[in-house]
KEKE-3310 file (N, C-alpha, C; in steps of 0.2 Angstrom, whole numbers, plus 5000, padded with zeros to 4 digits):
npx = (5004:5003:5012:5005:4992:4991:4992:4981:4971:4974:4971:4958:4953:4956:4948:4936:4936:4936:4923:4915:4919:4914:4901:4898:4901:4891:4880:4876:4883:4892:4903:4911:4915:4926:4933:4924:4916:4902:4890:4880:4866:4857:4845:4849:4847:4849:4863:4873:4872:4877:4890:4906:4910:4902:4890:4896:4910:4911:4905:4914:4926:4921:4919:4927:4923:4918:4908:4902:4894:4883:4877:4864:4851:4834:4826:4835:4842:4832:4831:4843:4844:4834:4839:4850:4863:4868:4870:4861:4847:4842:4829:4818:4805:4792:4791:4779:4777:4785:4778:4772:4781:4793:4801:4798:4804:4804:4800:4807:4810:4806:4814:4812:4824:4830:4826:4820:4818:4811:4815:4810:4820:4827:4834:4835:4841:4836:4838:4838:4822:4816:4809:4792:4781:4767:4758:4749:4754:4767:4763:4757:4768:4776:4767:4767:4760:4762:4774:4784:4794:4788:4775:4758:4752:4763:4768:4757:4758:4770:4772:4780:4792:4805:4803:4811:4809:4812:4811:4804:4814:4811:4817:4819:4821:4828:4831:4825:4818:4817:4815:4808:4796:4791:4790:4781:4770:4767:4763:4752:4744:4740:4735:4723:4723:4736:4736:4727:4732:4746:4750:4759:4775:4790:4797:4793:4786:4779:4782:4776:4783:4800:4817:4826:4838:4851:4850:4852:4863:4864:4853:4854:4866:4862:4852:4859:4867:4859:4851:4836:4831:4821:4820:4820:4827:4834:4835:4848:4856:4854:4862:4875:4877:4875:4863:4848:4834:4816:4802:4788:4771:4761:4748:4742:4743:4754:4770:4784:4801:4813:4819:4826:4818:4806:4804:4803:4792:4782:4783:4777:4764:4765:4759:4758:4766:4763:4762:4770:4778:4777:4776:4768:4772:4768:4761:4754:4740:4729:4733:4736:4746:4754:4758:4770:4775:4785:4780:4784:4790:4799:4801:4815:4820:4828:4831:4830:4833:4822:4827:4840:4857:4870:4878:4882:4890:4890:4876:4875:4883:4877:4865:4870:4876:4864:4857:4866:4865:4852:4852:4864:4867:4858:4858:4870:4869:4862:4868:4866:4853:4844:4831:4831:4825:4809:4806:4796:4796:4809:4809:4800:4807:4818:4812:4807:4820:4825:4818:4825:4836:4850:4847)
npy = (4994:5011:5024:5036:5032:5024:5034:5041:5032:5030:5043:5044:5034:5040:5051:5045:5039:5050:5055:5045:5047:5060:5058:5049:5057:5067:5060:5058:5050:5050:5042:5042:5055:5066:5077:5087:5101:5105:5115:5118:5124:5129:5122:5119:5108:5097:5099:5092:5079:5080:5087:5086:5069:5062:5062:5070:5068:5054:5053:5060:5052:5041:5045:5056:5068:5085:5091:5105:5113:5125:5130:5139:5140:5136:5145:5154:5145:5141:5153:5154:5143:5147:5158:5153:5152:5141:5123:5115:5117:5116:5111:5110:5113:5112:5116:5123:5131:5142:5149:5161:5170:5184:5179:5165:5148:5146:5133:5123:5107:5096:5085:5072:5068:5064:5060:5065:5072:5086:5094:5097:5106:5108:5118:5114:5105:5092:5076:5068:5065:5065:5076:5079:5084:5092:5095:5106:5112:5116:5125:5135:5139:5145:5154:5163:5161:5152:5154:5150:5137:5129:5130:5125:5118:5112:5104:5095:5086:5080:5072:5069:5074:5085:5102:5117:5133:5143:5156:5154:5154:5158:5152:5154:5152:5164:5166:5161:5146:5129:5120:5129:5130:5117:5115:5126:5122:5110:5116:5123:5113:5107:5117:5128:5141:5145:5143:5152:5164:5165:5155:5146:5145:5147:5158:5167:5182:5187:5182:5178:5179:5178:5175:5177:5166:5162:5148:5130:5128:5140:5141:5130:5133:5144:5139:5130:5138:5146:5145:5138:5140:5136:5128:5123:5111:5102:5084:5079:5088:5087:5077:5081:5093:5091:5093:5092:5083:5084:5073:5070:5071:5061:5059:5047:5047:5044:5047:5051:5049:5056:5046:5035:5024:5030:5040:5034:5026:5036:5039:5029:5033:5036:5030:5032:5043:5059:5067:5079:5077:5082:5080:5078:5074:5078:5076:5062:5052:5045:5029:5012:5008:5019:5021:5024:5035:5049:5065:5076:5074:5074:5075:5080:5091:5091:5104:5106:5114:5110:5109:5108:5112:5125:5120:5104:5095:5099:5097:5083:5078:5083:5077:5064:5064:5066:5054:5045:5048:5044:5031:5025:5032:5032:5024:5027:5039:5036:5037:5051:5052:5051:5043:5029:5031:5025:5012:5016:5030:5033:5027:5036:5048:5045:5044:5057:5063:5058:5066:5077:5086:5093:5107)
npz = (5000:4996:5004:5007:5006:5017:5027:5026:5029:5042:5047:5045:5053:5066:5066:5066:5078:5086:5083:5089:5102:5105:5103:5113:5124:5123:5126:5139:5148:5161:5165:5155:5154:5161:5174:5174:5182:5192:5199:5213:5223:5238:5249:5266:5272:5264:5263:5271:5266:5253:5254:5263:5267:5259:5246:5236:5237:5235:5222:5215:5216:5209:5196:5193:5191:5198:5211:5217:5231:5238:5253:5255:5258:5254:5247:5241:5233:5224:5217:5211:5202:5194:5188:5182:5188:5193:5191:5197:5208:5225:5236:5250:5249:5238:5220:5218:5228:5225:5215:5215:5217:5213:5202:5197:5194:5178:5167:5174:5182:5196:5207:5218:5230:5242:5259:5274:5291:5299:5315:5332:5343:5360:5373:5387:5396:5395:5389:5373:5367:5380:5383:5380:5367:5359:5344:5346:5357:5353:5342:5350:5358:5348:5344:5354:5365:5375:5386:5396:5402:5412:5410:5412:5402:5396:5407:5409:5399:5402:5413:5429:5425:5428:5425:5420:5426:5417:5405:5388:5374:5358:5343:5325:5307:5298:5284:5267:5268:5267:5277:5286:5278:5279:5293:5296:5289:5295:5308:5303:5300:5312:5320:5320:5323:5321:5307:5302:5306:5303:5294:5280:5273:5264:5268:5282:5286:5297:5310:5326:5337:5344:5338:5323:5314:5302:5291:5295:5302:5309:5317:5325:5332:5339:5347:5355:5362:5370:5385:5388:5376:5361:5345:5327:5317:5303:5303:5302:5308:5322:5329:5324:5329:5343:5349:5359:5355:5354:5359:5349:5348:5337:5325:5328:5342:5348:5356:5348:5343:5332:5319:5307:5304:5309:5300:5288:5290:5290:5276:5270:5266:5253:5239:5226:5215:5210:5194:5194:5204:5217:5234:5250:5267:5279:5295:5295:5294:5307:5311:5312:5303:5302:5315:5322:5315:5310:5313:5306:5293:5278:5260:5250:5237:5221:5209:5192:5175:5162:5149:5151:5156:5154:5145:5136:5142:5156:5158:5156:5166:5178:5177:5178:5191:5199:5196:5201:5215:5218:5215:5221:5232:5243:5254:5259:5266:5278:5291:5293:5297:5286:5277:5266:5249:5243:5230:5222:5223:5218:5205:5199:5200:5192:5180:5178:5178:5166:5157:5155:5145:5136:5126)
capx = (5000:5007:5013:5000:4986:4991:4991:4974:4967:4975:4968:4950:4952:4957:4942:4930:4936:4934:4916:4912:4920:4910:4894:4897:4901:4884:4874:4874:4887:4897:4908:4916:4917:4929:4935:4919:4914:4896:4889:4873:4865:4850:4844:4854:4845:4853:4870:4877:4872:4881:4896:4910:4913:4896:4889:4901:4916:4911:4904:4921:4930:4919:4919:4932:4919:4917:4902:4902:4887:4883:4871:4862:4844:4830:4823:4840:4843:4827:4832:4850:4843:4830:4844:4855:4869:4870:4868:4855:4845:4840:4824:4814:4799:4791:4791:4773:4778:4788:4775:4769:4787:4794:4804:4797:4808:4800:4804:4810:4806:4808:4815:4813:4831:4831:4820:4822:4813:4813:4815:4811:4826:4827:4840:4833:4844:4833:4841:4834:4816:4814:4804:4786:4778:4761:4757:4746:4759:4772:4760:4756:4774:4778:4762:4769:4754:4766:4781:4788:4794:4784:4768:4753:4751:4769:4768:4752:4761:4777:4771:4786:4798:4806:4804:4813:4804:4815:4807:4806:4817:4809:4822:4817:4825:4827:4832:4821:4820:4813:4813:4803:4790:4789:4788:4775:4765:4765:4759:4746:4740:4738:4733:4719:4725:4742:4735:4724:4736:4753:4751:4765:4779:4798:4799:4788:4787:4775:4783:4773:4788:4806:4823:4828:4845:4851:4853:4851:4868:4863:4848:4857:4871:4858:4848:4864:4871:4854:4847:4828:4829:4818:4821:4819:4832:4834:4837:4856:4860:4853:4868:4881:4877:4874:4857:4843:4827:4809:4798:4783:4765:4758:4740:4740:4743:4761:4776:4789:4807:4815:4823:4826:4812:4800:4803:4801:4785:4778:4783:4772:4758:4766:4758:4758:4769:4760:4766:4774:4783:4776:4773:4769:4772:4766:4755:4751:4734:4729:4732:4741:4751:4758:4758:4777:4778:4787:4774:4786:4795:4799:4806:4819:4820:4833:4827:4833:4829:4821:4831:4847:4862:4872:4882:4880:4894:4887:4870:4876:4886:4872:4861:4874:4876:4858:4855:4870:4863:4846:4853:4869:4869:4853:4860:4876:4868:4858:4870:4863:4846:4840:4829:4831:4818:4806:4807:4791:4799:4815:4807:4797:4812:4822:4808:4808:4827:4826:4815:4830:4841:4853:4844)
capy = (5000:5018:5028:5041:5029:5022:5040:5043:5027:5032:5050:5043:5030:5044:5055:5041:5038:5057:5056:5041:5050:5066:5056:5047:5063:5070:5055:5058:5045:5053:5038:5044:5062:5067:5083:5092:5104:5107:5119:5118:5129:5129:5119:5117:5102:5092:5100:5087:5073:5082:5089:5081:5063:5059:5061:5074:5065:5047:5054:5062:5046:5036:5048:5061:5075:5088:5094:5110:5115:5131:5129:5146:5141:5133:5150:5156:5139:5141:5159:5152:5139:5151:5163:5149:5153:5135:5118:5113:5120:5111:5114:5106:5116:5111:5122:5126:5137:5148:5151:5168:5174:5188:5175:5157:5145:5144:5127:5119:5101:5095:5078:5070:5064:5062:5059:5065:5075:5092:5092:5102:5105:5113:5118:5114:5100:5086:5072:5066:5061:5066:5081:5078:5090:5090:5100:5111:5115:5119:5130:5140:5142:5149:5160:5167:5160:5148:5158:5148:5129:5125:5131:5120:5114:5107:5100:5090:5080:5078:5070:5067:5077:5092:5107:5123:5139:5148:5158:5151:5159:5155:5153:5152:5153:5171:5165:5157:5140:5123:5118:5133:5128:5110:5117:5130:5118:5106:5120:5125:5107:5105:5123:5133:5148:5146:5143:5159:5170:5165:5151:5142:5147:5146:5164:5170:5189:5190:5178:5181:5180:5174:5178:5173:5165:5160:5142:5126:5129:5146:5140:5125:5137:5149:5135:5127:5144:5150:5141:5139:5141:5130:5129:5118:5110:5095:5079:5078:5093:5086:5074:5084:5099:5089:5096:5088:5084:5082:5068:5073:5067:5060:5058:5040:5048:5041:5051:5048:5053:5056:5041:5033:5020:5034:5044:5029:5025:5042:5039:5024:5035:5037:5024:5034:5049:5063:5069:5085:5074:5085:5075:5080:5069:5081:5074:5056:5050:5041:5022:5007:5008:5025:5022:5026:5039:5055:5069:5082:5071:5078:5074:5086:5091:5095:5108:5107:5116:5104:5110:5107:5117:5130:5116:5097:5092:5101:5094:5076:5077:5085:5071:5058:5065:5065:5047:5041:5049:5040:5023:5023:5036:5032:5020:5030:5045:5034:5040:5058:5052:5051:5036:5028:5032:5019:5011:5020:5037:5033:5027:5043:5053:5044:5046:5065:5065:5056:5071:5083:5086:5099:5110)
capz = (5000:4996:5011:5007:5007:5024:5032:5025:5033:5050:5049:5045:5059:5072:5065:5068:5086:5089:5083:5094:5109:5105:5103:5120:5129:5123:5127:5146:5151:5165:5166:5149:5154:5167:5174:5174:5188:5192:5205:5216:5229:5241:5255:5271:5275:5260:5262:5274:5262:5247:5256:5267:5265:5257:5239:5231:5237:5232:5215:5212:5216:5204:5189:5191:5191:5204:5213:5223:5234:5243:5258:5256:5259:5249:5243:5237:5228:5218:5213:5208:5196:5189:5184:5179:5191:5196:5187:5200:5214:5230:5240:5254:5248:5231:5215:5218:5233:5222:5209:5216:5219:5207:5197:5198:5189:5172:5163:5179:5185:5203:5208:5225:5230:5248:5263:5281:5295:5303:5322:5337:5348:5365:5377:5394:5400:5395:5384:5367:5368:5387:5383:5376:5364:5355:5339:5349:5362:5348:5339:5355:5359:5342:5343:5360:5370:5380:5387:5401:5401:5417:5409:5414:5396:5395:5412:5408:5394:5404:5420:5432:5422:5431:5420:5422:5426:5412:5399:5382:5369:5352:5337:5319:5302:5295:5277:5264:5271:5266:5284:5288:5275:5282:5300:5297:5286:5301:5313:5300:5300:5319:5324:5316:5325:5317:5300:5300:5308:5300:5288:5279:5267:5265:5272:5286:5288:5303:5316:5331:5343:5343:5334:5317:5312:5295:5290:5300:5307:5313:5322:5329:5336:5343:5352:5359:5366:5373:5389:5388:5369:5357:5338:5323:5312:5300:5308:5302:5313:5329:5331:5323:5333:5349:5352:5362:5352:5358:5356:5346:5347:5330:5325:5332:5349:5351:5356:5343:5342:5325:5317:5300:5304:5310:5294:5283:5291:5287:5269:5268:5264:5246:5235:5219:5214:5205:5188:5196:5209:5223:5239:5257:5272:5285:5299:5293:5297:5313:5308:5315:5298:5304:5322:5324:5310:5312:5309:5302:5288:5272:5255:5248:5230:5217:5203:5185:5169:5158:5143:5153:5159:5149:5140:5136:5147:5163:5159:5157:5173:5183:5177:5181:5199:5202:5195:5206:5221:5218:5214:5225:5238:5248:5260:5262:5271:5284:5297:5294:5298:5279:5276:5259:5246:5241:5223:5219:5222:5214:5198:5197:5200:5186:5174:5177:5176:5159:5152:5155:5140:5133:5120)
cpx = (5004:5006:5007:4993:4985:4989:4984:4970:4968:4971:4960:4949:4952:4950:4936:4930:4934:4926:4913:4913:4915:4903:4893:4896:4894:4878:4872:4878:4893:4903:4913:4917:4920:4932:4930:4917:4907:4895:4881:4872:4858:4850:4850:4853:4849:4860:4874:4877:4877:4888:4900:4912:4907:4896:4894:4908:4916:4910:4911:4925:4928:4919:4924:4929:4918:4911:4903:4895:4888:4876:4869:4854:4840:4828:4829:4842:4838:4829:4839:4849:4839:4834:4850:4862:4872:4868:4862:4854:4842:4835:4820:4806:4798:4791:4785:4773:4781:4784:4773:4775:4789:4797:4804:4801:4804:4804:4807:4806:4809:4808:4816:4820:4833:4825:4822:4816:4816:4811:4815:4816:4825:4833:4838:4836:4841:4836:4836:4828:4813:4808:4798:4783:4772:4761:4754:4750:4764:4769:4759:4762:4776:4773:4763:4764:4757:4773:4786:4788:4790:4777:4764:4752:4757:4769:4763:4755:4768:4776:4778:4792:4799:4808:4806:4808:4807:4810:4809:4808:4816:4814:4818:4822:4823:4828:4826:4822:4815:4811:4808:4796:4787:4786:4782:4769:4762:4760:4752:4741:4737:4735:4729:4721:4732:4741:4732:4728:4743:4753:4757:4768:4786:4800:4793:4790:4784:4776:4780:4778:4794:4811:4825:4836:4845:4854:4851:4857:4867:4858:4851:4862:4867:4854:4853:4867:4866:4850:4840:4826:4825:4819:4819:4825:4831:4837:4845:4859:4859:4859:4874:4882:4876:4868:4852:4836:4821:4806:4791:4777:4762:4751:4738:4741:4749:4766:4781:4795:4809:4820:4822:4819:4805:4798:4801:4794:4780:4778:4779:4766:4759:4765:4758:4761:4765:4765:4771:4779:4782:4772:4774:4768:4769:4760:4751:4745:4734:4728:4737:4747:4756:4759:4765:4780:4780:4783:4777:4792:4794:4804:4809:4820:4826:4829:4832:4829:4828:4825:4839:4851:4865:4876:4880:4884:4892:4880:4871:4879:4882:4867:4864:4874:4870:4856:4860:4868:4856:4848:4859:4870:4864:4855:4866:4875:4863:4861:4868:4856:4842:4838:4829:4824:4816:4807:4802:4793:4805:4813:4804:4802:4817:4818:4808:4815:4828:4823:4820:4835:4844:4850:4847)
cpy = (5006:5021:5033:5038:5027:5028:5042:5039:5029:5038:5048:5039:5035:5049:5051:5040:5044:5058:5052:5044:5056:5064:5053:5052:5066:5066:5055:5053:5049:5049:5039:5051:5063:5074:5089:5095:5107:5111:5119:5122:5128:5126:5117:5111:5096:5093:5095:5081:5074:5083:5084:5075:5059:5059:5064:5070:5058:5048:5056:5056:5041:5039:5053:5068:5078:5091:5099:5112:5120:5130:5136:5146:5139:5139:5153:5151:5140:5147:5157:5148:5142:5155:5159:5150:5147:5129:5115:5117:5115:5115:5109:5108:5114:5117:5126:5132:5143:5151:5158:5173:5178:5184:5168:5154:5142:5138:5122:5112:5100:5087:5076:5066:5062:5063:5060:5069:5082:5091:5097:5101:5110:5112:5119:5108:5093:5082:5070:5062:5062:5071:5079:5084:5088:5096:5106:5115:5119:5125:5136:5143:5147:5155:5165:5166:5156:5151:5155:5140:5126:5127:5125:5115:5109:5102:5094:5084:5078:5076:5067:5070:5084:5097:5113:5129:5145:5150:5155:5156:5155:5157:5150:5154:5160:5171:5161:5150:5134:5120:5122:5131:5122:5112:5121:5126:5113:5110:5122:5119:5105:5111:5128:5140:5150:5147:5150:5165:5171:5161:5148:5144:5146:5152:5167:5177:5191:5184:5181:5183:5176:5178:5174:5172:5161:5153:5137:5127:5135:5145:5135:5129:5141:5145:5132:5132:5147:5145:5143:5140:5134:5133:5123:5117:5103:5090:5078:5083:5092:5083:5078:5090:5098:5093:5090:5089:5082:5076:5071:5069:5067:5059:5052:5041:5045:5046:5048:5052:5052:5050:5039:5029:5025:5038:5040:5027:5030:5042:5034:5026:5036:5030:5025:5041:5053:5065:5075:5083:5078:5081:5078:5074:5072:5078:5068:5055:5045:5034:5018:5007:5014:5027:5025:5031:5046:5060:5075:5079:5075:5075:5081:5085:5094:5098:5108:5110:5110:5104:5110:5113:5121:5126:5108:5094:5093:5097:5087:5074:5078:5079:5065:5058:5063:5057:5043:5042:5045:5033:5021:5026:5036:5030:5024:5036:5043:5037:5047:5058:5053:5044:5035:5029:5025:5018:5015:5027:5037:5032:5033:5048:5052:5045:5053:5067:5063:5062:5077:5082:5093:5101:5117)
cpz = (5000:5003:5012:5009:5014:5029:5031:5029:5040:5052:5049:5051:5066:5072:5068:5075:5089:5089:5088:5101:5110:5106:5110:5125:5129:5125:5135:5150:5155:5166:5160:5149:5161:5168:5174:5181:5187:5199:5207:5221:5231:5248:5259:5273:5271:5260:5266:5270:5256:5249:5261:5264:5262:5249:5235:5231:5233:5224:5211:5211:5210:5197:5188:5190:5198:5205:5219:5225:5239:5247:5259:5257:5253:5244:5238:5231:5222:5214:5209:5202:5191:5185:5181:5181:5193:5191:5190:5207:5219:5235:5244:5253:5240:5226:5216:5223:5230:5216:5209:5217:5212:5201:5198:5192:5183:5168:5168:5181:5192:5203:5215:5225:5236:5253:5270:5285:5298:5310:5327:5342:5354:5370:5384:5398:5400:5389:5378:5369:5375:5387:5378:5374:5360:5349:5342:5353:5358:5345:5344:5358:5354:5341:5349:5365:5376:5381:5392:5400:5406:5416:5410:5408:5394:5400:5412:5404:5396:5411:5423:5430:5425:5425:5423:5422:5421:5407:5393:5377:5362:5347:5331:5314:5299:5287:5274:5265:5269:5273:5287:5285:5278:5289:5300:5293:5291:5306:5310:5300:5307:5323:5319:5317:5321:5310:5298:5302:5305:5294:5287:5273:5269:5269:5275:5288:5294:5308:5322:5337:5341:5339:5329:5316:5305:5295:5296:5305:5312:5319:5327:5334:5341:5349:5357:5364:5370:5378:5389:5380:5366:5349:5334:5318:5309:5304:5308:5307:5320:5332:5330:5327:5341:5353:5355:5358:5356:5355:5355:5345:5340:5331:5328:5339:5352:5351:5353:5343:5335:5324:5310:5300:5305:5303:5288:5284:5289:5280:5266:5265:5256:5243:5228:5219:5209:5199:5189:5201:5216:5228:5246:5262:5279:5288:5296:5297:5303:5310:5311:5310:5299:5311:5325:5319:5313:5309:5305:5297:5282:5266:5253:5241:5227:5211:5198:5180:5165:5152:5145:5155:5153:5143:5141:5142:5154:5164:5160:5164:5178:5183:5180:5189:5202:5202:5200:5213:5223:5219:5219:5231:5243:5254:5263:5267:5276:5290:5298:5295:5291:5278:5268:5255:5244:5233:5219:5218:5218:5207:5195:5196:5194:5180:5173:5174:5168:5154:5151:5150:5138:5127:5119)
residu = (MET:PRO:LYS:ASN:GLY:MET:LEU:ILE:ARG:ILE:ALA:LEU:ALA:VAL:ALA:ALA:ILE:ALA:VAL:VAL:ALA:ALA:THR:ALA:ALA:GLY:SER:GLY:SER:ALA:ALA:ARG:THR:SER:GLY:VAL:THR:ILE:ASN:GLY:ALA:GLY:SER:SER:LEU:ILE:ALA:PRO:ALA:ILE:GLN:GLY:THR:TYR:TRP:ALA:LYS:HIS:PHE:HIS:GLY:ALA:THR:GLY:ASN:THR:VAL:ASN:TYR:SER:SER:VAL:GLY:SER:GLY:THR:GLY:GLU:LYS:ALA:ILE:ASP:THR:ARG:GLN:VAL:SER:PHE:GLY:ALA:SER:ASP:ALA:PRO:LEU:SER:VAL:TYR:LYS:ASN:THR:PRO:ASN:PRO:CYS:ALA:GLY:CYS:VAL:GLN:ILE:PRO:TRP:ALA:LEU:THR:GLY:THR:VAL:PRO:VAL:ALA:ASN:ILE:GLY:LEU:ALA:ASN:GLY:LYS:LEU:HIS:LEU:THR:GLY:THR:VAL:LEU:ALA:ASN:ILE:TYR:LEU:GLY:LYS:ILE:THR:THR:TRP:ASN:ASN:SER:ALA:ILE:LYS:LYS:ILE:ASN:PRO:GLY:VAL:LYS:LEU:PRO:SER:LYS:PRO:ILE:SER:VAL:VAL:TYR:ARG:SER:ASP:GLY:SER:GLY:ASP:THR:TYR:VAL:TRP:THR:HIS:TYR:LEU:SER:ALA:VAL:SER:LYS:ALA:TRP:LYS:SER:ARG:VAL:GLY:PHE:SER:THR:THR:ILE:THR:ASN:TRP:PRO:THR:GLY:THR:GLY:PHE:LYS:GLY:ASN:SER:GLY:VAL:ALA:ALA:ALA:VAL:LYS:SER:THR:PRO:GLY:ALA:ILE:GLY:TYR:VAL:SER:ALA:ALA:TYR:VAL:GLY:SER:SER:HIS:LEU:ASP:SER:ALA:ALA:LEU:GLN:ASN:ARG:SER:SER:HIS:TYR:VAL:THR:VAL:SER:ILE:ASN:ALA:ILE:ALA:GLN:ALA:ALA:LYS:ILE:VAL:THR:LYS:VAL:PRO:SER:ASN:ASN:GLU:ILE:SER:LEU:VAL:ASN:PRO:PRO:ALA:SER:SER:LYS:TYR:ALA:GLY:ALA:TRP:PRO:ILE:SER:THR:PHE:THR:TYR:VAL:PHE:LEU:HIS:LYS:ASN:GLY:ASP:LEU:ASN:ALA:ALA:ALA:THR:ASN:THR:THR:LYS:ALA:PHE:ILE:LYS:TRP:ALA:LEU:GLN:HIS:GLY:GLN:TYR:MET:ILE:ARG:PRO:LEU:THR:PHE:ALA:PRO:LEU:SER:SER:ILE:VAL:ILE:ASN:ALA:SER:LEU:LYS:THR:LEU:GLY:GLN:VAL:SER:PHE:LYS)
# end
């Protein structure tokens, strides 16, 4: 064969390999794409699962791709994905909550990708589960109607427990927060007074009493440093911040402490996922099926633009990361008190993820 003919054949073979590689990179296979960095922002609830030694680290080890995540609150995360500042947003409140905001995320989809709970924590010297609370008592504390720990309503549901005479210092989230959405949704479900006076949202502008702090870490630090304080944090922050959580009465009249089993039991109410993937687990009904259910359980969502990120590589890597979290990351985050998603929810999430593509 002439030398020129051999060179032509080699050039054509190299070109063919390049075409195949480019096609693979554009098909969404993160295993064939390495060195891509994607950024996410939003929920502080999901932050411990992504950061540290969990999802981002293991995904990087498996694929060579990097995931950066900013724990800035669910509301800010929704704004960030709407304006395409990030590859994905994360929120514990569904997209419907943001529809009346100045810039709702047009063309976004939501994908449930983790399951946990929001938890009342108190600094009164009682270990986890030793303090009993009901929805009504919680609502009245946050309405400013119950102001001391030895109030008769609290003493009634804590027989034999020595309660301090300290004033109650109410702590809440000052930023746009999915935990606030879940917390106030629960209070609205158990208290007509709360529902009519305050309602529920990611941002509450008319808190009846208390002091606001930013993020789960801000609330956790405020409760820990303030004797007599009460606040709410996602379950992952209870242990990591060395806080004392309360046992909460559910609709089956059982006092339950937050746990993976209690959260998973609340999630049993999900037998079908709606097309928009919005699911509420707040205050499961009274039933032997949900006797041990945690009443403030919640799914947390990742938000994506349906037509993808700013380029194909980022789109494919983001999709691969979410798919990896759904299929390989669920049991990894059990130490953070995240309950694994059911196959019903995972299948619905993967179906929606499949609808996202770079355009």
